[in-house]
RODO-2510 file (C-alpha; in nm, 4 decimals, decimal comma):
residues 105
     n   res          X          Y          Z
     1     x     1,3528    -4,5356    11,1417
     2     x     1,2233    -4,8351    11,3365
     3     x     1,1739    -4,6151    11,6430
     4     x     0,9496    -4,3841    11,4399
     5     x     0,7371    -4,6746    11,3248
     6     x     0,6870    -4,7839    11,6850
     7     x     0,5589    -4,4325    11,7552
     8     x     0,3349    -4,4262    11,4483
     9     x     0,1642    -4,7630    11,4947
    10     x    -0,0353    -4,6714    11,8109
    11     x    -0,1547    -4,3531    11,6414
    12     x    -0,2866    -4,5548    11,3451
    13     x    -0,4965    -4,7898    11,5590
    14     x    -0,8173    -4,5783    11,5590
    15     x    -0,8073    -4,5784    11,1787
    16     x    -0,7757    -4,9565    11,1558
    17     x    -1,1317    -4,9777    11,0217
    18     x    -1,0086    -4,8107    10,7004
    19     x    -0,8101    -5,0635    10,4955
    20     x    -0,4980    -4,9012    10,3584
    21     x    -0,5562    -5,0707    10,0265
    22     x    -0,8595    -4,8488     9,9707
    23     x    -0,7267    -4,5264    10,1189
    24     x    -0,7805    -4,2350     9,8828
    25     x    -0,5513    -3,9287     9,8686
    26     x    -0,7840    -3,7274    10,0947
    27     x    -0,7642    -3,9971    10,3633
    28     x    -0,3866    -4,0009    10,3265
    29     x    -0,3751    -3,6245    10,3878
    30     x    -0,6048    -3,6596    10,6905
    31     x    -0,3864    -3,9364    10,8326
    32     x    -0,0697    -3,7282    10,7879
    33     x    -0,2424    -3,4345    10,9604
    34     x    -0,3563    -3,6541    11,2521
    35     x    -0,0049    -3,7906    11,2920
    36     x     0,1382    -3,4403    11,3077
    37     x    -0,1273    -3,3317    11,5584
    38     x    -0,0359    -3,6229    11,7851
    39     x     0,3132    -3,4828    11,8349
    40     x     0,4259    -3,3857    12,1846
    41     x     0,4002    -3,0110    12,2621
    42     x     0,7791    -2,9636    12,2607
    43     x     0,8110    -3,0324    11,8892
    44     x     0,4947    -2,8685    11,7576
    45     x     0,7164    -2,6131    11,5796
    46     x     0,8309    -2,8901    11,3471
    47     x     0,4722    -2,9921    11,2700
    48     x     0,4693    -2,8829    10,9038
    49     x     0,7998    -3,0514    10,8234
    50     x     0,6989    -3,3687    11,0070
    51     x     0,3599    -3,3712    10,8354
    52     x     0,5374    -3,3622    10,4993
    53     x     0,7645    -3,6455    10,6158
    54     x     0,4652    -3,8486    10,7387
    55     x     0,2931    -3,7960    10,4036
    56     x     0,6042    -3,9018    10,2106
    57     x     0,6551    -4,2107    10,4285
    58     x     0,2912    -4,3145    10,3968
    59     x     0,2917    -4,2695    10,0188
    60     x     0,6200    -4,4568     9,9783
    61     x     0,4978    -4,7497    10,1891
    62     x     0,1590    -4,7619    10,0182
    63     x     0,3246    -4,7530     9,6769
    64     x     0,5305    -5,0617     9,7662
    65     x     0,2185    -5,2630     9,8440
    66     x     0,0405    -5,4552     9,5733
    67     x    -0,2919    -5,2728     9,6013
    68     x    -0,6117    -5,2998     9,4014
    69     x    -0,8992    -5,0605     9,3553
    70     x    -1,2164    -5,1054     9,5582
    71     x    -1,4054    -5,1874     9,2390
    72     x    -1,1581    -5,4627     9,1490
    73     x    -1,1708    -5,5996     9,5047
    74     x    -1,5525    -5,6079     9,5010
    75     x    -1,5516    -5,7814     9,1616
    76     x    -1,3106    -6,0460     9,2888
    77     x    -1,5140    -6,0919     9,6089
    78     x    -1,8302    -6,1506     9,4018
    79     x    -1,6457    -6,3965     9,1788
    80     x    -1,5183    -6,5837     9,4837
    81     x    -1,8673    -6,6015     9,6353
    82     x    -2,0102    -6,7421     9,3097
    83     x    -1,7242    -6,9908     9,2841
    84     x    -1,7739    -7,1064     9,6424
    85     x    -2,1479    -7,1515     9,5843
    86     x    -2,0807    -7,3498     9,2668
    87     x    -1,8233    -7,5661     9,4465
    88     x    -2,0706    -7,6413     9,7253
    89     x    -2,3353    -7,7398     9,4676
    90     x    -2,0882    -7,9632     9,2842
    91     x    -1,9808    -8,1284     9,6103
    92     x    -2,3453    -8,2056     9,6904
    93     x    -2,3997    -8,3430     9,3417
    94     x    -2,0877    -8,5587     9,3687
    95     x    -2,1984    -8,6930     9,7079
    96     x    -2,5396    -8,7789     9,5606
    97     x    -2,3809    -8,9552     9,2620
    98     x    -2,1446    -9,1475     9,4896
    99     x    -2,4424    -9,2513     9,7041
   100     x    -2,6283    -9,3761     9,3949
   101     x    -2,3178    -9,5648     9,2786
   102     x    -2,2870    -9,7394     9,6160
   103     x    -2,6542    -9,8413     9,6119
   104     x    -2,6286    -9,9642     9,2518
   105     x    -2,3036   -10,1431     9,2827
***
């Protein structure tokens, strides 16, 4: 199985711009088809069976990951951005208060 993964990884490189966490079923089908098309000419007769195997392997591996929807990811990214902005404002406020305390005391 490890030998197959070594073969699959270079084929996946052009699709690296598509995060697997957000891959929809259509993209999964396209990826399985591309993997089967990348097969050497000598085993093209096994293409359909291998495409089914690729699809099953991809689904099984994606199912094991702790994935979130794009909407949930975007919501969390917005929340993080707001939190970071608030933290920066609080740090500035704290620095100002500490500066006033040093001048007063």
